[in-house]
C-alpha positions as protocol buffer text, in pm:
chain_id: "A"
residue {
  index: 1
  type: MET
  ca { x: -193 y: 111 z: 1510 }
}
residue {
  index: 2
  type: THR
  ca { x: -43 y: 407 z: 1338 }
}
residue {
  index: 3
  type: THR
  ca { x: 220 y: 442 z: 1073 }
}
residue {
  index: 4
  type: ARG
  ca { x: 471 y: 546 z: 1340 }
}
residue {
  index: 5
  type: GLN
  ca { x: 464 y: 194 z: 1483 }
}
residue {
  index: 6
  type: LEU
  ca { x: 591 y: 43 z: 1158 }
}
residue {
  index: 7
  type: PRO
  ca { x: 966 y: 40 z: 1093 }
}
residue {
  index: 8
  type: ALA
  ca { x: 1107 y: 358 z: 944 }
}
residue {
  index: 9
  type: LEU
  ca { x: 1252 y: 370 z: 597 }
}
residue {
  index: 10
  type: HIS
  ca { x: 1629 y: 411 z: 569 }
}
residue {
  index: 11
  type: GLU
  ca { x: 1719 y: 672 z: 310 }
}
residue {
  index: 12
  type: GLY
  ca { x: 1404 y: 585 z: 115 }
}
residue {
  index: 13
  type: HIS
  ca { x: 1447 y: 209 z: 142 }
}
residue {
  index: 14
  type: ALA
  ca { x: 1210 y: -21 z: 329 }
}
residue {
  index: 15
  type: PRO
  ca { x: 1307 y: -333 z: 521 }
}
residue {
  index: 16
  type: VAL
  ca { x: 1214 y: -651 z: 335 }
}
residue {
  index: 17
  type: MET
  ca { x: 948 y: -736 z: 595 }
}
residue {
  index: 18
  type: LEU
  ca { x: 770 y: -412 z: 506 }
}
residue {
  index: 19
  type: HIS
  ca { x: 776 y: -512 z: 138 }
}
residue {
  index: 20
  type: GLY
  ca { x: 600 y: -832 z: 240 }
}
residue {
  index: 21
  type: ALA
  ca { x: 342 y: -640 z: 442 }
}
residue {
  index: 22
  type: PHE
  ca { x: 278 y: -418 z: 139 }
}
residue {
  index: 23
  type: ASP
  ca { x: 209 y: -723 z: -77 }
}
residue {
  index: 24
  type: GLU
  ca { x: -29 y: -864 z: 186 }
}
residue {
  index: 25
  type: ALA
  ca { x: -200 y: -526 z: 220 }
}
residue {
  index: 26
  type: LEU
  ca { x: -254 y: -511 z: -156 }
}
residue {
  index: 27
  type: GLU
  ca { x: -412 y: -857 z: -151 }
}
residue {
  index: 28
  type: ALA
  ca { x: -630 y: -753 z: 142 }
}
residue {
  index: 29
  type: TYR
  ca { x: -739 y: -438 z: -41 }
}
residue {
  index: 30
  type: GLN
  ca { x: -833 y: -645 z: -347 }
}
residue {
  index: 31
  type: GLY
  ca { x: -1056 y: -861 z: -127 }
}
residue {
  index: 32
  type: TRP
  ca { x: -1207 y: -572 z: 72 }
}
residue {
  index: 33
  type: ALA
  ca { x: -1583 y: -610 z: 40 }
}
residue {
  index: 34
  type: PRO
  ca { x: -1791 y: -291 z: 32 }
}
residue {
  index: 35
  type: GLY
  ca { x: -1951 y: -209 z: 365 }
}
residue {
  index: 36
  type: THR
  ca { x: -1695 y: -399 z: 572 }
}
residue {
  index: 37
  type: GLU
  ca { x: -1426 y: -268 z: 804 }
}
residue {
  index: 38
  type: GLU
  ca { x: -1080 y: -185 z: 674 }
}
residue {
  index: 39
  type: PRO
  ca { x: -872 y: -500 z: 640 }
}
residue {
  index: 40
  type: GLN
  ca { x: -567 y: -553 z: 855 }
}
residue {
  index: 41
  type: VAL
  ca { x: -251 y: -754 z: 799 }
}
residue {
  index: 42
  type: SER
  ca { x: -23 y: -917 z: 1051 }
}
residue {
  index: 43
  type: PHE
  ca { x: 310 y: -743 z: 1104 }
}
residue {
  index: 44
  type: GLU
  ca { x: 550 y: -875 z: 1366 }
}
residue {
  index: 45
  type: GLY
  ca { x: 266 y: -1030 z: 1563 }
}
residue {
  index: 46
  type: ARG
  ca { x: 41 y: -723 z: 1553 }
}
residue {
  index: 47
  type: MET
  ca { x: -253 y: -642 z: 1331 }
}
residue {
  index: 48
  type: VAL
  ca { x: -202 y: -331 z: 1118 }
}
residue {
  index: 49
  type: PRO
  ca { x: -463 y: -150 z: 904 }
}
residue {
  index: 50
  type: ILE
  ca { x: -370 y: -167 z: 537 }
}
residue {
  index: 51
  type: SER
  ca { x: -385 y: 213 z: 508 }
}
residue {
  index: 52
  type: SER
  ca { x: -102 y: 232 z: 764 }
}
residue {
  index: 53
  type: VAL
  ca { x: 115 y: 2 z: 553 }
}
residue {
  index: 54
  type: PHE
  ca { x: 46 y: 209 z: 241 }
}
residue {
  index: 55
  type: GLY
  ca { x: 107 y: 527 z: 441 }
}
residue {
  index: 56
  type: ARG
  ca { x: 448 y: 410 z: 560 }
}
residue {
  index: 57
  type: MET
  ca { x: 551 y: 322 z: 204 }
}
residue {
  index: 58
  type: ARG
  ca { x: 450 y: 658 z: 48 }
}
residue {
  index: 59
  type: THR
  ca { x: 815 y: 769 z: 29 }
}
residue {
  index: 60
  type: CYS
  ca { x: 976 y: 433 z: -48 }
}
residue {
  index: 61
  type: THR
  ca { x: 1205 y: 465 z: -349 }
}
residue {
  index: 62
  type: ASP
  ca { x: 1252 y: 89 z: -391 }
}
residue {
  index: 63
  type: ILE
  ca { x: 1158 y: -36 z: -737 }
}
residue {
  index: 64
  type: LEU
  ca { x: 816 y: -200 z: -746 }
}
residue {
  index: 65
  type: PRO
  ca { x: 824 y: -561 z: -871 }
}
residue {
  index: 66
  type: TRP
  ca { x: 648 y: -596 z: -1206 }
}
residue {
  index: 67
  type: ARG
  ca { x: 389 y: -840 z: -1065 }
}
residue {
  index: 68
  type: ILE
  ca { x: 279 y: -594 z: -799 }
}
residue {
  index: 69
  type: GLU
  ca { x: 284 y: -308 z: -1048 }
}
residue {
  index: 70
  type: GLY
  ca { x: 60 y: -512 z: -1278 }
}
residue {
  index: 71
  type: ASP
  ca { x: -184 y: -584 z: -994 }
}
residue {
  index: 72
  type: VAL
  ca { x: -204 y: -217 z: -897 }
}
residue {
  index: 73
  type: SER
  ca { x: -243 y: -108 z: -1260 }
}
residue {
  index: 74
  type: ALA
  ca { x: -524 y: -359 z: -1312 }
}
residue {
  index: 75
  type: LEU
  ca { x: -694 y: -254 z: -990 }
}
residue {
  index: 76
  type: LEU
  ca { x: -687 y: 113 z: -1087 }
}
residue {
  index: 77
  type: GLY
  ca { x: -741 y: 67 z: -1459 }
}
residue {
  index: 78
  type: TYR
  ca { x: -424 y: 264 z: -1534 }
}
residue {
  index: 79
  type: PRO
  ca { x: -179 y: 148 z: -1801 }
}
residue {
  index: 80
  type: ALA
  ca { x: 110 y: 266 z: -1581 }
}
residue {
  index: 81
  type: ILE
  ca { x: 131 y: 393 z: -1225 }
}
residue {
  index: 82
  type: GLY
  ca { x: 470 y: 567 z: -1224 }
}
residue {
  index: 83
  type: ASN
  ca { x: 566 y: 911 z: -1344 }
}
residue {
  index: 84
  type: GLY
  ca { x: 717 y: 778 z: -1668 }
}
residue {
  index: 85
  type: GLU
  ca { x: 1066 y: 895 z: -1575 }
}
residue {
  index: 86
  type: GLY
  ca { x: 1188 y: 552 z: -1467 }
}
residue {
  index: 87
  type: PRO
  ca { x: 1066 y: 233 z: -1311 }
}
residue {
  index: 88
  type: SER
  ca { x: 766 y: 253 z: -1080 }
}
residue {
  index: 89
  type: THR
  ca { x: 841 y: 258 z: -709 }
}
residue {
  index: 90
  type: TYR
  ca { x: 660 y: 140 z: -400 }
}
residue {
  index: 91
  type: ALA
  ca { x: 590 y: 509 z: -333 }
}
residue {
  index: 92
  type: ASP
  ca { x: 402 y: 542 z: -664 }
}
residue {
  index: 93
  type: ALA
  ca { x: 174 y: 251 z: -575 }
}
residue {
  index: 94
  type: ALA
  ca { x: 145 y: 337 z: -205 }
}
residue {
  index: 95
  type: ARG
  ca { x: 22 y: 692 z: -266 }
}
residue {
  index: 96
  type: LEU
  ca { x: -249 y: 566 z: -500 }
}
residue {
  index: 97
  type: LEU
  ca { x: -356 y: 280 z: -274 }
}
residue {
  index: 98
  type: ARG
  ca { x: -358 y: 494 z: 41 }
}
residue {
  index: 99
  type: ALA
  ca { x: -576 y: 749 z: -137 }
}
residue {
  index: 100
  type: LEU
  ca { x: -820 y: 472 z: -231 }
}
residue {
  index: 101
  type: CYS
  ca { x: -832 y: 354 z: 131 }
}
residue {
  index: 102
  type: VAL
  ca { x: -894 y: 705 z: 263 }
}
residue {
  index: 103
  type: GLU
  ca { x: -1171 y: 762 z: 7 }
}
residue {
  index: 104
  type: ARG
  ca { x: -1334 y: 431 z: 89 }
}
residue {
  index: 105
  type: LEU
  ca { x: -1318 y: 494 z: 464 }
}
residue {
  index: 106
  type: ARG
  ca { x: -1456 y: 845 z: 418 }
}
residue {
  index: 107
  type: ASN
  ca { x: -1747 y: 714 z: 208 }
}
residue {
  index: 108
  type: ALA
  ca { x: -1823 y: 447 z: 469 }
}
residue {
  index: 109
  type: MET
  ca { x: -1868 y: 719 z: 732 }
}
residue {
  index: 110
  type: GLN
  ca { x: -2133 y: 900 z: 528 }
}
């Protein structure tokens, strides 16, 4: 499944069901064991790779809940994930998490 099959953002805002998929994708990433296939999450009855969820959310301007921001910060070892000019957004977290997925998938192919 590709990013195009997930619902589009509306003027930078994601539907609430996509926020839920992002949270599930983060949990799946945290449990992703080295050497295993990319985790997938269920979205509207279909299985979606977590990198697709993160990819769809790369431009989401919705404010990231503090709990999710804390989980991403802890995962990355960063004190903050935003640009420092305001609250962190889903886009801030999604770009970082998608990059981690791409790197991990690339390393698995070597």
